[in-house]
C-alpha positions in Angstrom: -48.7 -31.2 35.3 -49.8 -35.0 35.6 -47.2 -36.2 33.5 -46.2 -37.2 30.2 -47.2 -40.9 29.9 -49.9 -41.7 32.0 -51.7 -45.4 31.3 -55.7 -45.8 31.0 -55.7 -48.7 33.3 -57.8 -51.5 32.6 -60.1 -53.0 35.9 -59.2 -56.5 36.6 -62.3 -58.6 37.7 -62.2 -62.3 39.9 -63.9 -65.3 37.5 -67.1 -64.0 39.1 -66.6 -60.6 37.4 -66.5 -59.1 40.9 -64.0 -56.4 41.3 -60.5 -57.5 41.8 -58.4 -54.7 44.0 -55.1 -56.8 45.1 -55.0 -57.2 41.3 -55.6 -53.6 40.4 -53.1 -52.7 43.2 -50.4 -55.2 41.5 -51.4 -53.5 37.8 -51.1 -50.4 39.3 -47.7 -50.6 40.8 -46.4 -52.5 37.4 -47.3 -49.7 35.5 -45.2 -47.2 37.4 -42.8 -49.3 37.4 -42.4 -49.6 33.7 -42.6 -46.1 32.4 -45.7 -44.3 33.5 -45.9 -41.1 34.9 -49.7 -41.8 36.2 -52.2 -43.8 35.9 -56.2 -43.0 34.7 -58.1 -45.1 36.6 -62.2 -45.7 35.6 -61.7 -44.5 31.8 -62.7 -46.0 29.0 -60.1 -48.8 29.0 -61.2 -49.3 32.6 -64.9 -50.2 31.5 -66.4 -47.4 33.5 -69.9 -48.0 32.4 -70.1 -51.2 34.3 -68.8 -49.9 37.6 -71.2 -49.0 40.8 -70.0 -45.5 41.9 -68.7 -47.6 45.2 -66.3 -49.6 42.9 -64.8 -47.0 41.3 -64.4 -45.2 44.8 -62.6 -48.4 45.5 -60.4 -48.0 42.7 -59.5 -44.5 43.6 -58.5 -45.2 47.0 -56.0 -48.3 46.3 -54.5 -46.2 43.5 -54.0 -43.4 45.6 -53.0 -45.7 48.1 -50.2 -47.8 46.1 -49.0 -45.4 43.9 -49.8 -42.0 44.8 -46.8 -41.1 46.6 -44.6 -41.8 43.3 -47.3 -41.3 40.5 -50.6 -39.0 40.0 -53.8 -40.9 40.0 -56.2 -39.1 37.2 -60.1 -40.4 37.8 -62.1 -40.5 35.4 -65.3 -39.0 36.8 -67.2 -37.5 33.1 -70.3 -39.3 32.2 -73.5 -38.1 30.6 -74.9 -36.9 33.2 -73.4 -33.7 35.1 -75.2 -33.8 38.5 -73.3 -37.6 38.4 -70.4 -36.3 37.3 -70.2 -33.7 40.0 -70.9 -36.5 42.7 -68.0 -38.9 41.4 -65.3 -35.7 41.2 -66.2 -34.4 44.8 -65.7 -38.1 46.1 -62.5 -38.9 44.1 -61.4 -35.1 45.3 -61.4 -36.1 48.8 -60.2 -39.6 48.6 -56.9 -37.9 47.1 -56.8 -38.2 43.3 -54.5 -35.9 41.9 -56.6 -34.7 38.5 -59.7 -35.6 36.4 -60.8 -37.2 33.0 -63.6 -35.3 31.7 -65.1 -37.1 28.8 -67.3 -35.2 25.9 -71.3 -35.9 27.3 -72.2 -39.1 25.4 -75.5 -40.3 24.1 -77.5 -36.9 25.1 -75.1 -35.4 22.4 -75.1 -31.7 23.8 -74.4 -28.7 21.8 -71.2 -26.9 22.6 -72.7 -24.2 25.2 -73.7 -27.2 27.2 -70.2 -29.1 27.1 -69.3 -25.7 28.4 -71.5 -25.7 30.9 -71.2 -29.2 31.7 -67.0 -28.9 32.3 -67.5 -25.9 33.9 -69.8 -27.5 37.2 -67.3 -30.6 37.6 -64.4 -28.4 38.0 -66.5 -26.4 40.1 -66.2 -29.3 42.4 -62.6 -29.3 42.7 -59.3 -27.0 42.5 -57.3 -30.0 40.8 -56.7 -30.1 37.1 -59.1 -31.4 34.4 -58.3 -33.4 30.9 -61.2 -32.8 28.7 -61.3 -36.0 26.8 -62.1 -35.4 23.2 -63.1 -38.7 21.5 -65.4 -38.4 18.7 -65.6 -42.3 17.6 -67.5 -42.8 20.8 -69.3 -40.1 21.8 -70.4 -39.3 17.9 -69.1 -35.2 18.8 -66.0 -34.2 17.5 -65.7 -31.1 20.0 -64.2 -27.8 17.7 -61.2 -26.0 19.0 -63.6 -23.1 19.1 -65.4 -24.9 22.1 -61.8 -26.4 23.5 -60.5 -22.9 24.1 -63.7 -22.0 25.9 -62.6 -24.9 28.1 -59.2 -23.6 28.7 -60.7 -20.5 30.3 -61.6 -22.3 33.0 -59.0 -22.3 35.5 -58.3 -25.9 36.3 -59.3 -27.3 33.1 -55.1 -27.6 31.8 -55.1 -30.4 28.8 -57.0 -32.5 26.2 -56.7 -36.3 25.7 -57.4 -35.8 22.1 -58.0 -39.2 20.6 -58.9 -37.8 16.9 -56.2 -38.4 14.1 -56.9 -34.7 12.8 -53.5 -33.4 12.9 -54.4 -29.8 11.9 -57.0 -29.7 14.3 -54.1 -30.9 17.2 -51.6 -28.4 15.7 -54.7 -25.6 16.4 -55.3 -26.5 19.8 -51.5 -26.1 20.6 -51.7 -22.6 18.8 -55.2 -21.4 19.9 -55.3 -22.7 23.5 -53.5 -23.1 26.4 -54.4 -26.5 26.8 -51.0 -29.2 27.3 -52.0 -31.6 24.7 -52.0 -35.4 25.2 -52.0 -38.2 22.2 -55.3 -39.9 23.0 -54.4 -42.8 20.5 -51.3 -44.2 21.1 -49.8 -44.4 17.3 -50.5 -40.4 17.8 -47.8 -39.7 20.4 -44.8 -38.8 18.1 -47.1 -37.0 15.7 -48.4 -34.8 18.0 -44.9 -34.6 19.9 -43.7 -32.9 16.9 -46.8 -30.3 17.2 -45.9 -29.3 20.6 -48.0 -31.7 22.3 -47.1 -33.5 26.1 -47.3 -36.9 25.7 -50.0 -39.3 25.6 -52.6 -40.9 27.8 -52.2 -44.5 26.2 -53.3 -48.5 26.5 -50.5 -49.8 24.9 -48.3 -49.1 27.8 -49.9 -51.8 29.8 -47.5 -53.7 28.0 -44.8 -51.5 26.1 -44.3 -49.1 28.6 -40.5 -49.0 28.9 -40.6 -48.8 25.2 -42.6 -45.7 25.4 -40.9 -44.2 27.9 -37.9 -44.3 25.6 -39.2 -43.2 22.6 -40.7 -39.8 24.2 -36.8 -39.4 26.0 -35.6 -39.7 22.7 -37.8 -36.7 21.0 -37.0 -34.5 23.9 -33.1 -35.1 23.3 -33.7 -33.9 20.0 -33.4 -37.9 18.4 -36.5 -38.0 16.3 -35.2 -40.8 14.4 -34.8 -43.1 17.3 -38.8 -41.5 18.5 -39.8 -43.0 14.7 -37.9 -45.9 15.1 -39.1 -47.0 18.2 -42.7 -45.9 16.6 -42.2 -48.6 13.8 -41.4 -51.0 16.1 -44.4 -50.8 18.8 -46.5 -51.5 14.8 -47.8 -54.6 16.8 -48.7 -53.2 19.8 -51.0 -50.7 18.2 -52.6 -53.7 16.2 -53.3 -55.2 19.1 -55.8 -52.3 20.2 -57.6 -52.6 16.7 -58.1 -56.5 16.6 -61.6 -55.6 18.4 -63.2 -53.3 20.4 -61.3 -51.6 23.2 -60.2 -52.6 26.2 -61.3 -56.8 25.0 -57.4 -57.0 23.4 -55.3 -55.3 26.0 -57.3 -57.3 28.4 -56.5 -60.4 26.5 -52.9 -59.2 26.1 -52.5 -58.7 29.3 -54.0 -61.8 30.5 -51.1 -63.7 27.7 -48.9 -62.2 29.5 -49.7 -63.8 33.4 -51.1 -60.7 34.6 -54.5 -62.4 35.1 -56.6 -59.4 35.0 -59.4 -61.3 34.7 -62.6 -60.7 31.8 -65.0 -58.0 30.8 -68.3 -57.4 31.8 -71.2 -57.4 29.8 -71.8 -56.0 27.0 -67.9 -56.7 26.4 -67.2 -60.2 25.9 -64.1 -62.2 25.2 -61.8 -62.1 22.1 -62.6 -65.1 20.2 -60.3 -67.9 19.4 -59.1 -66.2 15.8 -59.0 -62.4 17.6 -57.1 -64.0 20.6 -54.5 -66.1 17.7 -53.8 -62.3 16.0 -53.1 -60.7 19.9 -50.6 -64.0 20.6 -48.6 -63.2 17.3 -48.7 -60.1 17.7 -46.6 -60.3 21.5 -44.2 -63.1 19.6 -43.6 -60.1 17.5 -42.9 -57.3 20.0 -40.5 -60.2 21.6 -43.2 -60.5 24.8 -43.0 -63.3 26.9 -46.7 -65.2 26.3 -47.5 -67.1 29.0 -47.9 -70.8 28.4 
């Protein structure tokens, strides 16, 4: 499998909003050295809609070169255009990534049968594992368990990133499909583990990776009390993600911690003064070393 903890990485930019590959390499190495079993590149948090294909490919290549010998690299290649998604998947496969994250096609809102055919076409472009990404808050459609079960019949569709807090649906995914279950909302990790989930594809692990590693280890060792205690201690990290639309908050947090990942590309904008103050306060509650 691709790992228990995958971090959906931000995409660093320089002062001119150009891709900052050296900084991305630094960040990828940092994540893997601080609890992540792998990195997801060009997902939602990576501002994928604002990246050119060549920029995506540069990021995949850099990730594979930087951490591919000690962690998994998952490429977010799903879009709302099946042909484009297939193209991205084919090239990422050639560049040596370990797997793919394929989101529900957004905006054009296909029916369940269209979603299944979309994923079949992408899966035919690679023999590497695919994680399906169900995130109703961003794509409007909640992919039901029956559709996920159809997707599970595609040989290389092996997991689902479930960014939806319906615990009954999560329970059914484990019970009624062969898909490994990843928490797609960071505060759901322990709840999903209790239901038989594998782990999380996370954003807060940019800043609390070691704690999340400890949390999952405690759960696997049968120490639910410690896992729940860590969950409570991580409340400020969850709050950061709720201050404003992602990935605005996590990029601000990383910059406050001295990682210098740069700004965002429009239509995303920088955190304002009040939001920055709230994020800084959360970091301080976590005991994180906020840069002066």
